[in-house]
C-alpha positions as CSV (number, residue, x, y, z in Angstrom):
1,X,25.0,5.9,11.9
2,X,22.9,5.7,15.2
3,X,25.0,5.8,18.6
4,X,24.3,2.4,20.3
5,X,21.1,2.9,23.1
6,X,22.6,3.1,26.5
7,X,22.3,0.1,29.0
8,X,20.0,1.2,31.1
9,X,17.3,3.1,29.0
10,X,14.2,2.8,29.1
11,X,11.9,-0.7,27.3
12,X,10.1,2.4,25.9
13,X,12.5,4.8,25.0
14,X,14.7,1.6,23.6
15,X,11.2,1.0,21.5
16,X,11.0,3.8,20.5
17,X,14.9,4.6,19.4
18,X,13.3,1.1,17.3
19,X,10.6,3.0,15.5
20,X,12.5,5.2,14.6
21,X,14.7,3.5,12.2
22,X,12.2,1.1,11.3
23,X,9.8,3.9,9.7
24,X,13.4,5.1,8.4
25,X,14.9,2.1,6.4
26,X,10.9,1.5,5.4
27,X,10.8,5.1,4.0
28,X,13.9,4.7,2.1
29,X,12.8,1.5,1.0
30,X,8.8,3.2,-0.1
31,X,11.1,5.6,-1.9
32,X,13.1,3.3,-4.6
33,X,10.1,2.1,-5.1
34,X,8.1,4.8,-6.2
35,X,11.1,5.2,-7.8
36,X,11.1,2.0,-9.6
37,X,7.3,2.1,-10.6
38,X,7.8,5.8,-12.0
39,X,9.9,4.3,-14.7
40,X,7.6,1.9,-15.1
41,X,4.1,3.0,-15.6
42,X,5.1,4.7,-18.5
43,X,2.5,4.6,-21.9
44,X,3.8,4.1,-24.9
45,X,4.1,8.0,-25.1
46,X,6.1,7.8,-22.5
47,X,3.7,10.1,-20.7
48,X,4.1,9.4,-17.2
49,X,0.8,7.0,-15.8
50,X,-0.8,7.1,-12.5
51,X,-2.1,4.2,-11.6
52,X,-6.3,4.9,-11.6
53,X,-5.0,5.5,-15.9
54,X,-5.0,9.2,-15.4
55,X,-1.6,11.2,-17.1
56,X,0.9,12.9,-14.7
């Protein structure tokens, strides 16, 4: 857990801390989604299929 921003922090510092926190959370979400899709996108032979249809 990040420590809370100092009360005297500038608006920019606070915004940077928030955006860093957000991108961290979004990154986790994106990785989870990718893993979910990778599991799902297998053809009948069990090969992983990319979104464009080519085999990995």
